[in-house]
N, C-alpha and C positions, 0 to 999 in steps of 0.2 A: 504494500500500500504506500502511495506517495503522500507524505505528510508535511514535507518541507514548506510548501506554499501556505498551508494553514498555520504552521508555526511562525512564519514571517508575519502574518497578520496578527497572531497572538502577541508576538514580541512588540509590534508597533502599538497595539492596544495597551499593553502594560507600560510602555514608555510614555504615551501621551495621556492615558486615562480614558475611561469609558465614554464620557460625553464627547470629548474631542475626537475620539476614534469614530464614533457614529457620524459626527459632522464631516469628518474627513472622507468617509466612504460615500456619504450623500453627495459631497462636492465632487468627488472623483467620478461618480456615475453621471452627474449632471454635465460635467465638463466634456466627457467622452461619449455622451449619449448617442450621437450619430456619426461616430468616427472610429478610428483605430488607435490603439496605443500599445506600447511595448513596455518592457521592464524598466528601461531608462526613463520613460515618461512617468511611470508610477513612482519610482524612487524620487525623481525631481519634484513631483507633486507633494509627496509626503514631507520632504524637506522644506518645501515652500509653505506648507500648511502648519508646520511646527518648527519655525526657524531657531527656536531656543533649545531644541533637542538634538542630540548627536545620534545619528542612525548608522554611522560608518561601520560599527561593529556588527550590527544586524545584517547589513548588506554583505559584509565580508564573510561572516560565518554562515549565514543562512541562505543567501542567494548565490554567491559566487564561490564559496568555499567547497573544497572536496571533503569527502568523508562524511561522517555522521555526527553532527553536533549533539551535545547532550540536551535532552529536553529540559525546558525551563521549569 
């Protein structure tokens, strides 16, 4: 079973908090409603939506890293 994508979302939620996470997902869906997006678009949007948070470790470990990170 592929669970990395779900864990990325979980890590983002834990980083920004529940309310900000829900707003982030709503904004993402609204922005890309009639278009295409890729991973780079998503990571840029997350960073733009929460500029005071550092997501580099999440991207490194969960999106672009090799191996199996430990579950949070």
